[in-house]
C-alpha positions in Angstrom: 71.0 35.5 -14.3 69.4 34.3 -11.0 66.8 37.0 -11.4 65.9 35.7 -14.9 65.8 32.1 -13.6 63.4 33.2 -10.8 61.1 34.9 -13.3 61.2 31.9 -15.6 60.3 29.6 -12.8 57.4 31.8 -11.8 56.1 31.8 -15.3 56.4 28.0 -15.5 54.6 27.7 -12.2 51.8 30.0 -13.4 51.5 28.2 -16.7 51.3 24.9 -14.7 48.6 26.3 -12.5 46.5 27.3 -15.5 47.0 24.0 -17.2 46.0 22.1 -14.1 43.0 24.4 -13.5 41.5 23.4 -16.9 40.5 19.8 -15.9 39.5 21.0 -12.5 37.1 23.5 -14.0 35.9 20.9 -16.5 35.3 18.3 -13.8 34.0 20.5 -11.1 31.8 23.1 -12.9 28.5 23.4 -10.9 25.2 22.5 -12.5 22.9 25.2 -13.8 19.8 23.2 -13.0 19.2 21.8 -16.5 19.8 18.1 -17.2 23.3 17.4 -18.4 24.6 20.9 -17.5 27.7 21.6 -15.4 31.0 19.7 -15.2 31.5 16.0 -15.3 31.1 15.5 -11.5 27.9 17.5 -11.5 26.6 15.3 -14.4 27.5 12.2 -12.5 25.8 13.4 -9.4 22.7 14.1 -11.4 22.9 10.7 -13.1 23.1 8.8 -9.7 20.8 11.2 -7.8 23.5 12.4 -5.5 23.2 16.1 -6.0 22.7 18.5 -3.1 20.6 21.5 -4.1 20.2 22.9 -0.6 21.3 22.6 3.0 17.8 22.7 4.1 15.4 25.2 5.7 17.6 25.5 8.8 17.6 28.6 11.0 20.9 30.4 10.0 21.5 31.5 13.6 20.9 28.0 15.1 23.5 25.5 16.5 22.3 23.1 13.8 23.5 25.5 11.0 26.8 26.1 12.8 27.4 22.3 12.7 26.5 22.1 9.0 28.9 24.9 8.2 31.6 23.2 10.1 31.1 19.9 8.2 29.2 18.1 11.0 26.1 17.3 8.9 25.5 14.0 10.6 25.6 15.6 14.1 23.2 18.3 12.8 20.8 15.7 11.5 20.9 13.9 14.8 20.0 17.1 16.6 17.1 17.6 14.2 15.8 14.1 14.8 15.9 14.7 18.6 14.1 18.0 18.1 11.4 16.3 15.9 10.7 13.7 18.6 10.3 16.4 21.2 8.0 18.4 19.0 5.8 15.3 18.4 5.6 14.6 22.1 4.5 18.2 22.7 2.0 17.9 19.8 3.8 20.7 17.9 2.6 19.5 14.5 3.7 22.5 12.5 7.2 22.1 14.0 7.2 18.3 13.2 6.5 19.1 9.6 9.1 21.8 9.3 11.8 19.8 11.1 11.1 16.7 9.0 11.6 18.8 5.9 15.0 20.0 7.3 16.0 16.4 8.1 15.4 15.2 4.6 17.1 18.2 3.0 20.2 17.4 5.1 20.0 13.6 4.4 18.2 13.5 1.1 19.7 10.1 0.0 19.4 8.2 3.3 16.6 5.7 2.5 15.6 5.1 6.1 15.0 8.8 6.8 12.3 8.7 4.1 10.9 5.4 5.2 10.7 6.2 8.9 9.4 9.8 8.6 6.8 8.9 6.0 5.5 6.1 8.1 5.5 8.3 11.2 3.4 11.0 9.5 0.8 8.6 7.9 0.4 6.2 10.8 1.6 7.7 14.1 0.9 11.4 13.7 -2.4 10.8 12.1 -3.5 8.7 15.0 -3.0 11.6 17.4 -6.0 13.4 16.0 -9.6 12.9 17.0 -11.3 14.4 13.9 -11.2 11.9 11.1 -10.6 14.7 8.6 -7.5 15.7 10.5 -6.4 12.1 10.5 -6.8 12.0 6.7 -4.8 15.2 6.3 -1.8 13.6 8.0 -2.2 10.3 6.0 -2.0 12.5 2.9 1.1 14.2 4.3 2.7 10.8 4.7 1.9 9.8 1.1 3.1 13.1 -0.2 6.3 12.8 1.8 7.0 9.4 0.2 6.2 10.8 -3.3 8.8 13.6 -2.7 11.2 10.8 -1.8 10.7 9.1 -5.2 11.5 12.4 -6.9 14.7 12.9 -4.9 15.7 9.2 -5.1 14.2 7.8 -8.3 16.1 4.6 -8.0 14.8 3.5 -4.6 11.9 1.0 -5.4 11.1 0.9 -1.7 9.8 4.5 -1.7 7.4 3.8 -4.6 6.2 0.7 -2.7 5.8 2.8 0.5 3.8 5.4 -1.3 1.5 2.6 -2.6 1.2 1.1 0.9 -0.1 4.4 2.4 -2.6 5.1 -0.5 -3.7 1.5 -0.7 -3.6 -0.1 2.8 -3.8 3.0 5.1 -6.6 4.6 3.1 -8.4 1.4 2.3 -7.9 -0.9 5.3 -7.7 1.3 8.3 -10.5 1.6 10.9 -11.5 4.9 9.2 -11.6 3.4 5.7 -15.2 4.2 5.3 -14.3 7.9 5.4 -10.8 7.8 4.0 -12.0 6.1 0.7 -14.6 8.7 0.3 -12.2 11.6 1.1 -9.7 10.2 -1.4 -12.3 11.0 -4.1 -13.9 14.0 -2.5 -11.4 15.7 -0.2 -13.0 17.2 3.0 -11.0 20.5 2.4 -13.7 21.8 0.0 -12.3 25.3 0.1 -9.0 24.2 -1.4 -10.1 21.3 -3.7 -13.7 22.3 -4.5 -15.2 19.0 -3.4 -12.9 16.9 -5.7 -9.8 14.9 -5.0 -6.4 16.3 -3.8 -4.5 16.3 -7.1 -1.2 15.8 -5.4 -2.1 12.3 -4.5 -5.0 11.5 -6.8 -4.6 13.6 -10.0 -7.1 11.5 -12.0 -9.8 11.3 -9.3 -9.9 7.4 -9.3 -10.2 4.8 -6.6 -7.3 4.7 -4.0 -6.5 1.0 -4.8 -6.1 1.9 -8.5 -3.7 4.7 -7.6 -1.8 2.3 -5.3 -1.7 -0.2 -8.1 0.1 2.4 -10.3 2.7 3.1 -7.6 3.3 -0.6 -7.0 3.8 -1.0 -10.8 6.3 1.9 -10.7 8.1 0.2 -7.9 8.4 -3.0 -10.1 9.6 -0.9 -13.0 12.4 0.5 -11.0 13.2 -2.8 -9.2 13.8 -4.6 -12.5 16.3 -2.0 -13.8 20.0 -3.2 -14.0 21.9 -2.8 -10.8 18.8 -2.0 -8.7 17.7 -4.1 -5.7 15.0 -3.7 -3.0 15.5 -4.9 0.6 12.1 -5.1 2.2 10.5 -8.2 0.8 11.2 -11.4 -1.0 11.4 -10.4 -4.6 8.5 -12.6 -5.7 6.2 -11.2 -3.0 7.4 -7.6 -3.9 6.4 -8.0 -7.5 3.0 -9.5 -6.7 1.6 -6.2 -5.3 0.2 -4.6 -8.5 -2.1 -7.6 -8.9 -2.8 -7.8 -5.2 -3.9 -4.2 -5.3 -6.4 -5.1 -8.1 -7.7 -7.8 -5.7 -8.2 -5.2 -3.0 -10.0 -3.0 -5.4 -12.4 -5.8 -6.5 -13.0 -6.8 -2.8 -13.7 -3.1 -1.8 -16.4 -2.8 -4.5 -17.9 -6.0 -3.3 -17.9 -4.9 0.4 -19.5 -1.6 -0.6 -22.4 -3.4 -2.4 -21.3 -2.8 -6.0 -22.3 -6.1 -7.7 -22.7 -4.7 -11.2 -20.5 -5.2 -14.3 -17.8 -2.9 -12.9 -17.4 -5.2 -9.9 -17.4 -8.3 -12.2 -14.8 -6.7 -14.5 -12.6 -5.9 -11.5 -12.4 -9.6 -10.5 -11.8 -10.6 -14.1 -8.9 -8.2 -14.4 -7.5 -9.4 -11.1 -7.5 -13.0 -12.5 -5.8 -11.8 -15.7 -3.1 -9.8 -13.9 -2.4 -12.6 -11.5 -2.2 -15.4 -14.0 -1.0 -13.8 -17.3 1.3 -11.1 -16.0 2.6 -11.9 -12.5 2.2 -15.6 -13.0 4.2 -15.6 -16.2 7.2 -13.8 -14.7 10.4 -15.9 -14.3 11.8 -16.1 -10.7 15.1 -17.6 -9.9 15.3 -20.6 -7.5 18.1 -23.0 -6.6 16.9 -25.0 -9.6 16.9 -22.1 -12.0 14.0 -20.1 -13.3 10.4 -21.0 -12.6 7.0 -19.6 -13.6 4.1 -19.7 -11.1 1.6 -20.1 -13.9 3.0 -22.9 -16.1 2.3 -25.7 -18.5 4.0 -29.0 -18.8 5.9 -27.6 -21.8 7.1 -24.7 -19.6 8.5 -27.1 -17.0 10.3 -29.2 -19.7 11.8 -26.2 -21.4 13.0 -24.5 -18.2 14.3 -27.8 -16.9 16.3 -28.4 -20.1 17.6 -24.8 -20.1 18.9 -25.0 -16.5 20.1 -28.6 -16.7 17.8 -30.0 -13.9 15.1 -32.6 -13.9 11.4 -31.8 -14.4 10.8 -33.1 -10.9 13.2 -30.5 -9.4 11.6 -27.8 -11.4 8.2 -28.9 -10.2 9.3 -29.0 -6.6 10.6 -25.4 -6.6 7.6 -24.2 -8.5 5.3 -25.6 -5.9 7.4 -24.2 -3.1 7.3 -20.7 -4.6 3.6 -20.9 -5.3 3.1 -21.5 -1.6 5.2 -18.5 -0.6 2.7 -16.1 -2.2 -0.4 -18.3 -1.8 -0.6 -18.3 -5.6 -3.2 -21.0 -6.0 -5.6 -19.5 -3.5 -5.6 -16.0 -5.2 -6.1 -17.6 -8.5 -9.0 -19.7 -7.2 -10.5 -16.7 -5.5 -10.5 -14.6 -8.6 -11.9 -17.5 -10.6 -14.7 -18.1 -8.1 -15.5 -14.4 -7.7 -15.9 -14.0 -11.4 -18.9 -16.3 -11.4 -22.4 -15.0 -11.2 -23.2 -17.4 -8.3 -20.6 -15.7 -6.2 -22.0 -12.3 -6.9 -25.5 -13.5 -6.0 -24.3 -14.9 -2.7 -22.4 -11.7 -1.7 -25.3 -9.5 -2.8 -27.8 -11.4 -0.7 -25.6 -11.3 2.4 -24.9 -7.6 1.8 -28.6 -6.7 1.3 -29.4 -8.8 4.4 -27.0 -6.7 6.5 -28.4 -3.4 5.1 -32.0 -4.4 5.9 -31.0 -5.8 9.3 -29.5 -2.4 10.3 -32.5 -0.5 9.0 -35.0 -2.8 10.8 -33.0 -2.9 14.0 -32.9 0.9 14.0 -36.7 1.1 13.3 -37.4 -1.4 16.0 -35.3 0.6 18.5 -37.2 3.8 17.7 -40.5 1.9 18.0 -39.6 0.6 21.4 -38.8 4.1 22.6 -42.0 5.6 21.4 -44.5 2.7 22.1 -42.8 0.7 24.7 -42.3 -2.3 22.4 -43.6 -3.7 19.1 -43.4 -6.5 16.6 -41.1 -6.8 13.6 -41.2 -9.2 10.7 -37.4 -9.1 10.2 -37.4 -9.6 6.4 -33.6 -9.6 6.4 -33.9 -13.2 7.3 -34.8 -14.1 3.8 -31.7 -12.5 2.4 -29.4 -14.4 4.8 -31.1 -17.7 4.2 -30.6 -17.4 0.5 -27.1 -15.9 0.7 -25.9 -18.5 3.2 -27.1 -21.3 0.9 -25.4 -19.8 -2.1 -22.2 -19.3 -0.2 -22.2 -22.9 1.0 -22.6 -24.1 -2.6 -19.7 -21.8 -3.7 -17.4 -23.1 -1.0 -18.4 -26.7 -1.9 -17.4 -26.0 -5.5 -14.2 -24.3 -4.5 -13.1 -26.2 -1.3 -9.7 -24.4 -1.1 -11.5 -21.2 -0.1 -12.7 -22.9 3.2 -9.2 -22.6 4.5 -8.8 -18.9 3.9 -9.6 -16.3 6.4 -11.6 -13.9 4.2 -14.1 -16.6 3.2 -14.4 -18.0 6.7 -15.0 -14.5 8.2 -17.8 -13.8 5.7 -19.4 -17.1 6.4 -19.1 -16.7 10.2 -20.4 -13.1 10.1 -23.4 -14.1 8.0 -24.3 -16.9 10.5 -24.0 -14.5 13.4 -26.5 -12.0 11.8 -28.8 -14.9 11.0 -28.6 -16.3 14.6 -29.1 -12.8 16.1 -32.4 -12.3 14.1 -33.7 -15.6 15.6 -32.8 -14.3 19.1 -34.4 -10.9 18.5 -37.6 -12.7 17.3 -37.5 -14.9 20.4 -37.4 -18.1 18.4 -35.2 -21.2 18.8 -32.2 -21.4 16.4 -32.6 -24.3 14.1 -30.2 -27.2 14.8 -29.1 -27.5 11.2 -28.4 -24.6 8.9 -26.3 -23.6 5.9 -22.5 -23.0 6.6 -22.9 -25.0 9.9 -19.7 -26.9 9.3 -17.7 -23.7 9.1 -19.5 -22.2 12.1 -18.8 -25.2 14.3 -15.2 -25.6 13.1 -14.2 -22.0 13.9 -15.7 -21.3 17.3 -12.5 -19.8 18.4 -13.2 -16.9 16.1 -16.6 -16.1 17.6 -15.3 -13.3 19.9 -13.5 -11.6 17.0 -16.6 -11.9 14.8 -18.8 -10.6 17.6 -16.6 -7.4 17.7 -16.9 -7.0 13.9 -20.6 -7.5 14.2 -20.8 -4.8 16.8 -18.7 -2.4 14.7 -20.9 -2.9 11.7 -24.0 -2.1 13.8 -22.8 1.0 15.7 -25.0 3.9 14.7 
């Protein structure tokens, strides 16, 4: 009897194990790689980007792998961070790249790993190289690293924003921007890319600022999703960057002497993006929602909707406009869309180009003939451009308080004064843009450095 009871209990236990195994198998079945495959836990890991496909390219005989196998993933990651720092100090760039890959494969969902390592590759490692082509290679590595981060962590808007920052600001605003912007369209690795763009970061072969604009827009698209937040900038500033990238694109065309319809259209699009897209978004303030581009009817409707006075709504609208310098950017785009602005910039640009050419020719003449005379025809361009710029700033007085407009005016005057000095003539006591020149004498050393950079052959 006891033997029968023992057998019965074993059968009951076995049946219980089988029954309990069914939900475990259902819940814990591993993913087969396809979307929606595997058990419930695998599907949830896929939905929330928490899946771990690999332990990383770690040496199986290393102490790091031993720590991983024992469950000390955090300690292993710390060891790899220390190793990467030592490799960078020793300029072991191949090791830096390999170790960085191992770190992210061990900590694929730790945001700061991606943010720090991407910045390090694009800004720190690239600066260690002398050849500008090598610097560009590591800038690309930083951008590609961030792009990989967006694939592994599609709900981190910060990584899309960081990708845009490298492609936009690092490529377009660094000291090497003259080369980087060219390389972005025509990669220096001709053997690999055949003289075209690197398709991993520029698949359509377009301007770096337009690619950055797309990444900034992707960041905004993710940020607006339910339950998603970003933690790097005030929300309104974060969402302004697609339009800001269009401003950068228009300004770059202008700086490079493109004053045709393409340049004009770039400024018009910047105005449209700033006022009709970004400016019409609703941002939450202590007085409820506000729009940066508004009408009196908007203020009244939003005030009634939130139960506040129109005056309160106006106060917070003005405050938020100041936070992003909204009115300045709107004024700038409006001014730059005018033909008079293009004429002023074109004359100053042409004056600079002719100045450099004549300065070089004069230098060669001095070497060969021991001196010579020069007409310095660049003076005519500066005279005309400075007058036009002064008129523009008089029509748009808000621009006089902004650094970009002041720098352009100061630099134009410095070229103009230098020509007088080279000709051995006295500088006139009155001249266009004189008020800006005299009011910003503290900037002269900085403008002098910029002048020297622009005229280094």
